[in-house]
MIDREN-366534 format. One record per residue (C-alpha): residue in three letters; chain; x, y, z. Coordinates in Angstrom, 3 decimals, padded with zeros to 6 digits. Layout:
BEGIN
<kolba res="ALA" chain="A" x="X" y="Y" z="Z"/>
...
//
This chain:
BEGIN
<kolba res="UNK" chain="A" x="-019.896" y="028.572" z="-000.879"/>
<kolba res="UNK" chain="A" x="-021.643" y="025.754" z="000.986"/>
<kolba res="UNK" chain="A" x="-019.672" y="023.596" z="003.436"/>
<kolba res="UNK" chain="A" x="-017.672" y="020.967" z="001.511"/>
<kolba res="UNK" chain="A" x="-018.817" y="022.460" z="-001.819"/>
<kolba res="UNK" chain="A" x="-016.155" y="022.205" z="-004.505"/>
<kolba res="UNK" chain="A" x="-015.709" y="025.315" z="-006.697"/>
<kolba res="UNK" chain="A" x="-016.928" y="023.655" z="-009.902"/>
<kolba res="UNK" chain="A" x="-020.051" y="022.402" z="-008.086"/>
<kolba res="UNK" chain="A" x="-021.353" y="025.916" z="-007.368"/>
<kolba res="UNK" chain="A" x="-023.603" y="026.249" z="-010.498"/>
<kolba res="UNK" chain="A" x="-024.998" y="022.752" z="-009.828"/>
<kolba res="UNK" chain="A" x="-025.819" y="023.535" z="-006.202"/>
<kolba res="UNK" chain="A" x="-027.388" y="026.876" z="-007.118"/>
<kolba res="UNK" chain="A" x="-029.710" y="025.103" z="-009.570"/>
<kolba res="UNK" chain="A" x="-030.555" y="022.444" z="-006.963"/>
<kolba res="UNK" chain="A" x="-031.430" y="025.217" z="-004.504"/>
<kolba res="UNK" chain="A" x="-033.683" y="026.863" z="-007.090"/>
<kolba res="UNK" chain="A" x="-035.516" y="023.574" z="-007.719"/>
<kolba res="UNK" chain="A" x="-036.017" y="023.000" z="-003.984"/>
<kolba res="UNK" chain="A" x="-037.402" y="026.520" z="-003.565"/>
<kolba res="UNK" chain="A" x="-039.824" y="025.966" z="-006.438"/>
<kolba res="UNK" chain="A" x="-041.013" y="022.706" z="-004.865"/>
<kolba res="UNK" chain="A" x="-041.890" y="024.664" z="-001.731"/>
<kolba res="UNK" chain="A" x="-043.749" y="027.362" z="-003.645"/>
<kolba res="UNK" chain="A" x="-047.540" y="027.674" z="-003.588"/>
<kolba res="UNK" chain="A" x="-047.956" y="026.721" z="-007.258"/>
<kolba res="UNK" chain="A" x="-045.671" y="023.642" z="-007.079"/>
<kolba res="UNK" chain="A" x="-048.617" y="021.250" z="-007.529"/>
<kolba res="UNK" chain="A" x="-050.198" y="023.191" z="-010.386"/>
<kolba res="UNK" chain="A" x="-049.518" y="022.042" z="-013.979"/>
<kolba res="UNK" chain="A" x="-047.507" y="025.199" z="-014.694"/>
<kolba res="UNK" chain="A" x="-045.408" y="024.712" z="-011.550"/>
<kolba res="UNK" chain="A" x="-044.747" y="021.043" z="-012.306"/>
<kolba res="UNK" chain="A" x="-043.700" y="021.966" z="-015.858"/>
<kolba res="UNK" chain="A" x="-041.203" y="024.564" z="-014.578"/>
<kolba res="UNK" chain="A" x="-039.711" y="022.080" z="-012.112"/>
<kolba res="UNK" chain="A" x="-039.445" y="019.399" z="-014.819"/>
<kolba res="UNK" chain="A" x="-037.600" y="021.828" z="-017.119"/>
<kolba res="UNK" chain="A" x="-035.172" y="022.773" z="-014.362"/>
<kolba res="UNK" chain="A" x="-034.562" y="019.125" z="-013.430"/>
<kolba res="UNK" chain="A" x="-033.778" y="018.360" z="-017.061"/>
<kolba res="UNK" chain="A" x="-031.396" y="021.325" z="-017.120"/>
<kolba res="UNK" chain="A" x="-029.785" y="020.099" z="-013.870"/>
<kolba res="UNK" chain="A" x="-029.186" y="016.602" z="-015.282"/>
<kolba res="UNK" chain="A" x="-027.573" y="018.073" z="-018.395"/>
<kolba res="UNK" chain="A" x="-025.412" y="020.426" z="-016.293"/>
<kolba res="UNK" chain="A" x="-024.202" y="017.612" z="-014.015"/>
<kolba res="UNK" chain="A" x="-023.389" y="015.385" z="-016.988"/>
<kolba res="UNK" chain="A" x="-021.566" y="018.193" z="-018.789"/>
<kolba res="UNK" chain="A" x="-019.621" y="019.237" z="-015.670"/>
<kolba res="UNK" chain="A" x="-018.384" y="015.746" z="-014.845"/>
<kolba res="UNK" chain="A" x="-017.463" y="015.004" z="-018.440"/>
<kolba res="UNK" chain="A" x="-015.164" y="018.023" z="-018.520"/>
<kolba res="UNK" chain="A" x="-013.384" y="017.908" z="-015.177"/>
<kolba res="UNK" chain="A" x="-009.822" y="019.199" z="-015.057"/>
<kolba res="UNK" chain="A" x="-007.041" y="017.292" z="-013.321"/>
<kolba res="UNK" chain="A" x="-007.263" y="019.763" z="-010.431"/>
<kolba res="UNK" chain="A" x="-011.029" y="019.210" z="-010.130"/>
<kolba res="UNK" chain="A" x="-010.337" y="015.473" z="-009.777"/>
<kolba res="UNK" chain="A" x="-007.664" y="016.151" z="-007.138"/>
<kolba res="UNK" chain="A" x="-010.280" y="018.040" z="-005.120"/>
<kolba res="UNK" chain="A" x="-012.805" y="015.198" z="-005.460"/>
<kolba res="UNK" chain="A" x="-010.171" y="012.651" z="-004.377"/>
<kolba res="UNK" chain="A" x="-009.626" y="014.704" z="-001.197"/>
<kolba res="UNK" chain="A" x="-013.293" y="015.339" z="-000.448"/>
<kolba res="UNK" chain="A" x="-013.789" y="014.992" z="003.342"/>
<kolba res="UNK" chain="A" x="-017.003" y="012.987" z="002.874"/>
<kolba res="UNK" chain="A" x="-015.396" y="010.486" z="000.520"/>
<kolba res="UNK" chain="A" x="-015.447" y="006.877" z="001.854"/>
<kolba res="UNK" chain="A" x="-012.212" y="005.907" z="003.602"/>
<kolba res="UNK" chain="A" x="-010.517" y="002.542" z="004.087"/>
<kolba res="UNK" chain="A" x="-012.560" y="001.538" z="007.144"/>
<kolba res="UNK" chain="A" x="-015.766" y="002.369" z="005.272"/>
<kolba res="UNK" chain="A" x="-014.811" y="-000.092" z="002.533"/>
<kolba res="UNK" chain="A" x="-013.705" y="-002.751" z="005.012"/>
<kolba res="UNK" chain="A" x="-017.000" y="-002.496" z="006.903"/>
<kolba res="UNK" chain="A" x="-019.150" y="-002.499" z="003.764"/>
<kolba res="UNK" chain="A" x="-017.539" y="-004.899" z="001.280"/>
<kolba res="UNK" chain="A" x="-016.596" y="-007.669" z="003.687"/>
<kolba res="UNK" chain="A" x="-017.475" y="-009.543" z="006.850"/>
<kolba res="UNK" chain="A" x="-015.767" y="-010.756" z="010.015"/>
<kolba res="UNK" chain="A" x="-012.942" y="-008.210" z="010.045"/>
<kolba res="UNK" chain="A" x="-010.286" y="-009.023" z="012.642"/>
<kolba res="UNK" chain="A" x="-007.794" y="-006.191" z="013.034"/>
<kolba res="UNK" chain="A" x="-004.149" y="-007.106" z="013.636"/>
<kolba res="UNK" chain="A" x="-001.794" y="-004.648" z="015.309"/>
<kolba res="UNK" chain="A" x="001.874" y="-003.746" z="015.543"/>
<kolba res="UNK" chain="A" x="005.110" y="-004.199" z="013.620"/>
<kolba res="UNK" chain="A" x="006.720" y="-006.355" z="016.380"/>
<kolba res="UNK" chain="A" x="009.565" y="-003.863" z="016.498"/>
<kolba res="UNK" chain="A" x="008.448" y="-000.434" z="017.696"/>
<kolba res="UNK" chain="A" x="004.686" y="000.164" z="017.962"/>
<kolba res="UNK" chain="A" x="001.308" y="000.024" z="016.222"/>
<kolba res="UNK" chain="A" x="000.844" y="002.692" z="013.549"/>
<kolba res="UNK" chain="A" x="-002.803" y="003.767" z="013.524"/>
<kolba res="UNK" chain="A" x="-002.474" y="005.501" z="010.122"/>
<kolba res="UNK" chain="A" x="-002.257" y="002.068" z="008.530"/>
<kolba res="UNK" chain="A" x="-004.802" y="-000.578" z="009.456"/>
<kolba res="UNK" chain="A" x="-004.803" y="-004.251" z="008.561"/>
<kolba res="UNK" chain="A" x="-006.290" y="-007.584" z="009.359"/>
<kolba res="UNK" chain="A" x="-008.293" y="-010.572" z="008.198"/>
<kolba res="UNK" chain="A" x="-011.443" y="-010.070" z="006.138"/>
<kolba res="UNK" chain="A" x="-013.888" y="-012.184" z="004.167"/>
<kolba res="UNK" chain="A" x="-015.209" y="-010.755" z="000.882"/>
<kolba res="UNK" chain="A" x="-017.742" y="-012.739" z="-001.105"/>
<kolba res="UNK" chain="A" x="-016.552" y="-015.992" z="000.447"/>
<kolba res="UNK" chain="A" x="-012.860" y="-015.183" z="-000.188"/>
<kolba res="UNK" chain="A" x="-010.736" y="-014.970" z="002.962"/>
<kolba res="UNK" chain="A" x="-007.996" y="-012.371" z="002.572"/>
<kolba res="UNK" chain="A" x="-005.621" y="-009.987" z="004.307"/>
<kolba res="UNK" chain="A" x="-006.627" y="-006.349" z="003.964"/>
<kolba res="UNK" chain="A" x="-004.244" y="-003.416" z="004.494"/>
<kolba res="UNK" chain="A" x="-005.412" y="000.165" z="004.205"/>
<kolba res="UNK" chain="A" x="-004.373" y="003.761" z="004.831"/>
<kolba res="UNK" chain="A" x="-007.001" y="005.465" z="006.994"/>
<kolba res="UNK" chain="A" x="-007.289" y="009.272" z="007.166"/>
<kolba res="UNK" chain="A" x="-009.940" y="009.461" z="009.871"/>
<kolba res="UNK" chain="A" x="-012.927" y="011.798" z="010.284"/>
<kolba res="UNK" chain="A" x="-013.175" y="014.715" z="012.664"/>
<kolba res="UNK" chain="A" x="-010.248" y="016.456" z="014.314"/>
<kolba res="UNK" chain="A" x="-009.569" y="013.896" z="017.048"/>
<kolba res="UNK" chain="A" x="-009.634" y="010.890" z="014.712"/>
<kolba res="UNK" chain="A" x="-007.557" y="012.649" z="012.053"/>
<kolba res="UNK" chain="A" x="-004.869" y="013.296" z="014.663"/>
<kolba res="UNK" chain="A" x="-005.153" y="009.712" z="015.913"/>
<kolba res="UNK" chain="A" x="-004.748" y="008.425" z="012.342"/>
<kolba res="UNK" chain="A" x="-002.032" y="011.008" z="011.561"/>
<kolba res="UNK" chain="A" x="-004.121" y="012.074" z="008.549"/>
<kolba res="UNK" chain="A" x="-003.391" y="008.751" z="006.845"/>
<kolba res="UNK" chain="A" x="000.367" y="009.371" z="006.698"/>
<kolba res="UNK" chain="A" x="002.103" y="006.221" z="007.905"/>
<kolba res="UNK" chain="A" x="005.374" y="006.021" z="009.842"/>
<kolba res="UNK" chain="A" x="007.979" y="003.324" z="009.068"/>
<kolba res="UNK" chain="A" x="006.366" y="001.031" z="011.631"/>
<kolba res="UNK" chain="A" x="003.176" y="001.224" z="009.564"/>
<kolba res="UNK" chain="A" x="004.964" y="-000.117" z="006.490"/>
<kolba res="UNK" chain="A" x="006.681" y="-002.756" z="008.620"/>
<kolba res="UNK" chain="A" x="003.296" y="-003.790" z="010.000"/>
<kolba res="UNK" chain="A" x="001.978" y="-004.003" z="006.438"/>
<kolba res="UNK" chain="A" x="004.872" y="-006.228" z="005.412"/>
<kolba res="UNK" chain="A" x="004.376" y="-008.458" z="008.459"/>
<kolba res="UNK" chain="A" x="000.730" y="-008.959" z="007.488"/>
<kolba res="UNK" chain="A" x="001.635" y="-009.647" z="003.845"/>
<kolba res="UNK" chain="A" x="004.116" y="-012.308" z="004.941"/>
<kolba res="UNK" chain="A" x="001.458" y="-013.823" z="007.183"/>
<kolba res="UNK" chain="A" x="-000.931" y="-013.895" z="004.221"/>
<kolba res="UNK" chain="A" x="001.733" y="-015.593" z="002.109"/>
<kolba res="UNK" chain="A" x="002.291" y="-018.220" z="004.803"/>
<kolba res="UNK" chain="A" x="-001.404" y="-019.076" z="005.025"/>
<kolba res="UNK" chain="A" x="-002.020" y="-018.723" z="001.256"/>
<kolba res="UNK" chain="A" x="-004.376" y="-015.759" z="001.602"/>
<kolba res="UNK" chain="A" x="-004.655" y="-013.072" z="-001.094"/>
<kolba res="UNK" chain="A" x="-003.792" y="-009.489" z="-000.140"/>
<kolba res="UNK" chain="A" x="-005.949" y="-006.391" z="-000.670"/>
<kolba res="UNK" chain="A" x="-004.349" y="-002.947" z="-000.268"/>
<kolba res="UNK" chain="A" x="-006.521" y="000.184" z="-000.027"/>
<kolba res="UNK" chain="A" x="-004.422" y="003.218" z="-000.968"/>
<kolba res="UNK" chain="A" x="-005.422" y="006.639" z="000.334"/>
<kolba res="UNK" chain="A" x="-002.618" y="008.913" z="001.522"/>
<kolba res="UNK" chain="A" x="-001.013" y="012.213" z="000.630"/>
<kolba res="UNK" chain="A" x="002.304" y="010.493" z="001.349"/>
<kolba res="UNK" chain="A" x="004.356" y="008.772" z="004.029"/>
<kolba res="UNK" chain="A" x="004.905" y="010.869" z="007.156"/>
<kolba res="UNK" chain="A" x="007.985" y="013.088" z="006.612"/>
<kolba res="UNK" chain="A" x="008.717" y="013.899" z="010.278"/>
<kolba res="UNK" chain="A" x="012.127" y="013.713" z="011.906"/>
<kolba res="UNK" chain="A" x="011.248" y="010.692" z="014.045"/>
<kolba res="UNK" chain="A" x="009.988" y="008.775" z="011.017"/>
<kolba res="UNK" chain="A" x="013.206" y="009.486" z="009.142"/>
<kolba res="UNK" chain="A" x="015.316" y="008.485" z="012.150"/>
<kolba res="UNK" chain="A" x="013.491" y="005.147" z="012.327"/>
<kolba res="UNK" chain="A" x="014.113" y="004.400" z="008.634"/>
<kolba res="UNK" chain="A" x="011.141" y="005.613" z="006.619"/>
<kolba res="UNK" chain="A" x="012.900" y="005.224" z="003.259"/>
<kolba res="UNK" chain="A" x="014.273" y="001.790" z="004.140"/>
<kolba res="UNK" chain="A" x="010.861" y="000.539" z="005.288"/>
<kolba res="UNK" chain="A" x="009.196" y="001.585" z="002.034"/>
<kolba res="UNK" chain="A" x="012.070" y="000.255" z="-000.089"/>
<kolba res="UNK" chain="A" x="011.907" y="-003.107" z="001.695"/>
<kolba res="UNK" chain="A" x="008.172" y="-003.299" z="000.985"/>
<kolba res="UNK" chain="A" x="008.757" y="-002.640" z="-002.718"/>
<kolba res="UNK" chain="A" x="011.275" y="-005.478" z="-002.852"/>
<kolba res="UNK" chain="A" x="009.290" y="-007.959" z="-000.798"/>
<kolba res="UNK" chain="A" x="005.956" y="-007.253" z="-002.502"/>
<kolba res="UNK" chain="A" x="007.548" y="-007.869" z="-005.897"/>
<kolba res="UNK" chain="A" x="008.257" y="-011.502" z="-004.927"/>
<kolba res="UNK" chain="A" x="005.262" y="-012.171" z="-002.666"/>
<kolba res="UNK" chain="A" x="003.972" y="-015.646" z="-003.492"/>
<kolba res="UNK" chain="A" x="000.271" y="-014.911" z="-003.066"/>
<kolba res="UNK" chain="A" x="-002.211" y="-012.921" z="-005.197"/>
<kolba res="UNK" chain="A" x="-002.412" y="-009.203" z="-004.484"/>
<kolba res="UNK" chain="A" x="-004.698" y="-006.363" z="-005.549"/>
<kolba res="UNK" chain="A" x="-004.383" y="-002.682" z="-004.693"/>
<kolba res="UNK" chain="A" x="-007.172" y="-000.132" z="-005.097"/>
<kolba res="UNK" chain="A" x="-006.553" y="003.622" z="-005.025"/>
<kolba res="UNK" chain="A" x="-009.686" y="004.888" z="-003.274"/>
<kolba res="UNK" chain="A" x="-008.664" y="008.543" z="-002.829"/>
<kolba res="UNK" chain="A" x="-005.187" y="010.022" z="-002.985"/>
<kolba res="UNK" chain="A" x="-002.257" y="007.874" z="-004.029"/>
<kolba res="UNK" chain="A" x="000.649" y="010.046" z="-003.005"/>
<kolba res="UNK" chain="A" x="004.338" y="009.340" z="-003.612"/>
<kolba res="UNK" chain="A" x="006.255" y="006.488" z="-001.970"/>
<kolba res="UNK" chain="A" x="003.685" y="006.484" z="000.798"/>
<kolba res="UNK" chain="A" x="001.217" y="004.962" z="-001.657"/>
<kolba res="UNK" chain="A" x="003.744" y="002.816" z="-003.498"/>
<kolba res="UNK" chain="A" x="004.791" y="001.217" z="-000.199"/>
<kolba res="UNK" chain="A" x="001.619" y="-000.900" z="-000.363"/>
<kolba res="UNK" chain="A" x="001.086" y="-000.662" z="-004.128"/>
<kolba res="UNK" chain="A" x="003.372" y="-003.238" z="-005.787"/>
<kolba res="UNK" chain="A" x="000.590" y="-005.714" z="-006.555"/>
<kolba res="UNK" chain="A" x="-000.557" y="-008.050" z="-009.317"/>
<kolba res="UNK" chain="A" x="-003.444" y="-005.759" z="-010.195"/>
<kolba res="UNK" chain="A" x="-003.728" y="-002.014" z="-009.582"/>
<kolba res="UNK" chain="A" x="-007.237" y="-000.575" z="-009.658"/>
<kolba res="UNK" chain="A" x="-008.296" y="003.068" z="-009.295"/>
<kolba res="UNK" chain="A" x="-011.588" y="004.677" z="-008.530"/>
<kolba res="UNK" chain="A" x="-012.577" y="007.017" z="-011.351"/>
<kolba res="UNK" chain="A" x="-012.027" y="010.232" z="-009.379"/>
<kolba res="UNK" chain="A" x="-008.967" y="009.158" z="-007.406"/>
<kolba res="UNK" chain="A" x="-005.386" y="010.264" z="-008.102"/>
<kolba res="UNK" chain="A" x="-002.027" y="008.474" z="-008.134"/>
<kolba res="UNK" chain="A" x="001.234" y="010.357" z="-008.480"/>
<kolba res="UNK" chain="A" x="004.912" y="010.540" z="-007.562"/>
<kolba res="UNK" chain="A" x="004.260" y="013.807" z="-005.687"/>
<kolba res="UNK" chain="A" x="001.347" y="016.024" z="-004.703"/>
<kolba res="UNK" chain="A" x="000.501" y="018.917" z="-007.074"/>
<kolba res="UNK" chain="A" x="001.434" y="021.387" z="-004.309"/>
<kolba res="UNK" chain="A" x="004.798" y="019.684" z="-003.743"/>
<kolba res="UNK" chain="A" x="005.506" y="019.615" z="-007.459"/>
<kolba res="UNK" chain="A" x="004.631" y="023.309" z="-007.807"/>
<kolba res="UNK" chain="A" x="006.889" y="024.212" z="-004.875"/>
<kolba res="UNK" chain="A" x="009.849" y="022.397" z="-006.464"/>
<kolba res="UNK" chain="A" x="009.376" y="023.346" z="-010.114"/>
<kolba res="UNK" chain="A" x="007.879" y="026.837" z="-009.811"/>
<kolba res="UNK" chain="A" x="008.893" y="027.764" z="-006.239"/>
<kolba res="UNK" chain="A" x="005.199" y="028.589" z="-005.842"/>
<kolba res="UNK" chain="A" x="002.678" y="026.158" z="-004.288"/>
<kolba res="UNK" chain="A" x="-000.197" y="028.249" z="-005.656"/>
<kolba res="UNK" chain="A" x="000.570" y="026.819" z="-009.106"/>
<kolba res="UNK" chain="A" x="-000.682" y="023.397" z="-007.990"/>
<kolba res="UNK" chain="A" x="-003.450" y="023.453" z="-010.596"/>
<kolba res="UNK" chain="A" x="-000.871" y="023.716" z="-013.392"/>
<kolba res="UNK" chain="A" x="001.197" y="020.950" z="-011.813"/>
<kolba res="UNK" chain="A" x="-001.818" y="018.646" z="-011.515"/>
<kolba res="UNK" chain="A" x="-002.318" y="018.766" z="-015.268"/>
<kolba res="UNK" chain="A" x="001.367" y="018.067" z="-015.964"/>
<kolba res="UNK" chain="A" x="001.623" y="015.159" z="-013.504"/>
<kolba res="UNK" chain="A" x="-000.918" y="013.010" z="-015.416"/>
<kolba res="UNK" chain="A" x="-002.306" y="011.744" z="-012.119"/>
<kolba res="UNK" chain="A" x="-005.883" y="010.879" z="-013.079"/>
<kolba res="UNK" chain="A" x="-007.192" y="007.362" z="-013.651"/>
<kolba res="UNK" chain="A" x="-007.738" y="008.011" z="-017.379"/>
<kolba res="UNK" chain="A" x="-004.124" y="009.217" z="-017.750"/>
<kolba res="UNK" chain="A" x="-002.679" y="006.286" z="-015.828"/>
<kolba res="UNK" chain="A" x="-004.590" y="003.541" z="-017.629"/>
<kolba res="UNK" chain="A" x="-003.442" y="005.111" z="-020.911"/>
<kolba res="UNK" chain="A" x="000.199" y="004.823" z="-019.787"/>
<kolba res="UNK" chain="A" x="-000.259" y="001.264" z="-018.507"/>
<kolba res="UNK" chain="A" x="000.412" y="002.165" z="-014.863"/>
<kolba res="UNK" chain="A" x="-002.929" y="000.853" z="-013.638"/>
<kolba res="UNK" chain="A" x="-005.013" y="-002.078" z="-014.844"/>
<kolba res="UNK" chain="A" x="-008.606" y="-001.046" z="-014.296"/>
<kolba res="UNK" chain="A" x="-010.824" y="001.938" z="-013.521"/>
<kolba res="UNK" chain="A" x="-013.812" y="001.472" z="-011.224"/>
<kolba res="UNK" chain="A" x="-016.489" y="003.952" z="-012.252"/>
<kolba res="UNK" chain="A" x="-017.886" y="006.199" z="-009.541"/>
<kolba res="UNK" chain="A" x="-021.398" y="007.600" z="-009.178"/>
<kolba res="UNK" chain="A" x="-021.915" y="011.012" z="-010.770"/>
<kolba res="UNK" chain="A" x="-020.523" y="013.551" z="-008.328"/>
<kolba res="UNK" chain="A" x="-018.059" y="011.121" z="-006.771"/>
<kolba res="UNK" chain="A" x="-018.095" y="008.152" z="-004.408"/>
<kolba res="UNK" chain="A" x="-019.374" y="010.268" z="-001.493"/>
<kolba res="UNK" chain="A" x="-022.623" y="010.974" z="-003.355"/>
<kolba res="UNK" chain="A" x="-023.636" y="007.305" z="-003.360"/>
<kolba res="UNK" chain="A" x="-021.395" y="005.227" z="-001.069"/>
<kolba res="UNK" chain="A" x="-023.497" y="002.070" z="-001.357"/>
<kolba res="UNK" chain="A" x="-023.096" y="002.081" z="-005.141"/>
<kolba res="UNK" chain="A" x="-019.321" y="002.401" z="-004.959"/>
<kolba res="UNK" chain="A" x="-019.076" y="-000.287" z="-002.257"/>
<kolba res="UNK" chain="A" x="-020.948" y="-002.683" z="-004.551"/>
<kolba res="UNK" chain="A" x="-018.733" y="-001.776" z="-007.532"/>
<kolba res="UNK" chain="A" x="-015.497" y="-002.223" z="-005.555"/>
<kolba res="UNK" chain="A" x="-016.642" y="-005.553" z="-004.128"/>
<kolba res="UNK" chain="A" x="-017.628" y="-006.863" z="-007.569"/>
<kolba res="UNK" chain="A" x="-014.341" y="-005.754" z="-009.178"/>
<kolba res="UNK" chain="A" x="-012.286" y="-007.225" z="-006.335"/>
<kolba res="UNK" chain="A" x="-013.994" y="-010.617" z="-006.466"/>
<kolba res="UNK" chain="A" x="-013.518" y="-010.729" z="-010.234"/>
<kolba res="UNK" chain="A" x="-009.817" y="-009.813" z="-010.067"/>
<kolba res="UNK" chain="A" x="-009.021" y="-012.202" z="-007.219"/>
<kolba res="UNK" chain="A" x="-010.958" y="-014.994" z="-008.889"/>
<kolba res="UNK" chain="A" x="-008.624" y="-014.802" z="-011.894"/>
<kolba res="UNK" chain="A" x="-005.413" y="-014.346" z="-009.867"/>
<kolba res="UNK" chain="A" x="-006.096" y="-017.214" z="-007.467"/>
<kolba res="UNK" chain="A" x="-006.058" y="-019.662" z="-010.381"/>
<kolba res="UNK" chain="A" x="-002.395" y="-018.870" z="-011.097"/>
<kolba res="UNK" chain="A" x="000.489" y="-020.740" z="-009.402"/>
<kolba res="UNK" chain="A" x="002.891" y="-018.588" z="-007.311"/>
<kolba res="UNK" chain="A" x="005.792" y="-018.767" z="-009.795"/>
<kolba res="UNK" chain="A" x="003.582" y="-017.441" z="-012.609"/>
<kolba res="UNK" chain="A" x="002.184" y="-014.706" z="-010.348"/>
<kolba res="UNK" chain="A" x="005.623" y="-013.395" z="-009.409"/>
<kolba res="UNK" chain="A" x="006.887" y="-013.578" z="-013.001"/>
<kolba res="UNK" chain="A" x="003.893" y="-011.656" z="-014.368"/>
<kolba res="UNK" chain="A" x="004.173" y="-009.091" z="-011.555"/>
<kolba res="UNK" chain="A" x="007.872" y="-008.569" z="-012.291"/>
<kolba res="UNK" chain="A" x="007.230" y="-008.094" z="-016.008"/>
<kolba res="UNK" chain="A" x="004.342" y="-005.724" z="-015.294"/>
<kolba res="UNK" chain="A" x="006.494" y="-003.310" z="-013.326"/>
<kolba res="UNK" chain="A" x="009.522" y="-003.692" z="-015.624"/>
<kolba res="UNK" chain="A" x="007.462" y="-002.344" z="-018.514"/>
<kolba res="UNK" chain="A" x="006.516" y="000.854" z="-016.681"/>
<kolba res="UNK" chain="A" x="008.354" y="003.948" z="-017.820"/>
<kolba res="UNK" chain="A" x="009.608" y="002.438" z="-021.085"/>
<kolba res="UNK" chain="A" x="009.860" y="005.028" z="-023.846"/>
<kolba res="UNK" chain="A" x="011.228" y="005.429" z="-027.375"/>
<kolba res="UNK" chain="A" x="013.546" y="008.262" z="-028.419"/>
//
């Protein structure tokens, strides 16, 4: 298997390799060679389309975790201008797993907050693999309150397997920090949009996810627990994660059906990492559209609609 190749991509990559070999062959420029290549390219297009139309929940989990997938800083650097990073929770320290600051997107000045996983071993350790400590959530809340004070909309980029579960984080009030964010975000008197760009895991994601509009990239996931965690609890066997992924209903198509999210942003075939510039343009366009509508609403209407939105979640009939 090639580096970073997902299991379901193997037939696609084998066909791509065959086409590349044929292009290097001696008869590649002959009519017969061109005809063979054209037939294989047609077959490749059909295979890609068929594969990505029939992805399982576990396939989508793997795409959402792809190491080449754009991360929060990639979106910040490519959808906006004049980013000014703001640091610290004013209580303990700066949490590098959660970044935030001022950004301008399409002429709209806003506060952006994002979970950053980092690339390469050193940066991943520096970013704690995108798993924020309580001071990260307190920093996020400080920036949201600043945005409210200066009447700036808030953008949250969600991409974490969950909040950091270490002893120190628990001692410093991880649960309380997330719970406070849920409460304060529900009454924040400024427009807010969250976008799940990769993994949306557990309370770690929800801690910056109580917003007026919740958007998801097509191949991202959003769930109360990771498939591995769910399998460990329900089946006492983490290897049954694939079964758990299907049961959790964590894909964008599942969640829009249940009314948990508001909009799906389509990704390029093969995922956002296959054409980052296309997904940056799509995210920017969707964000400007959503904020344009929200910024027309007065604060009391915003908070009322946000409250009603979350109150309706989980309603069922017996």
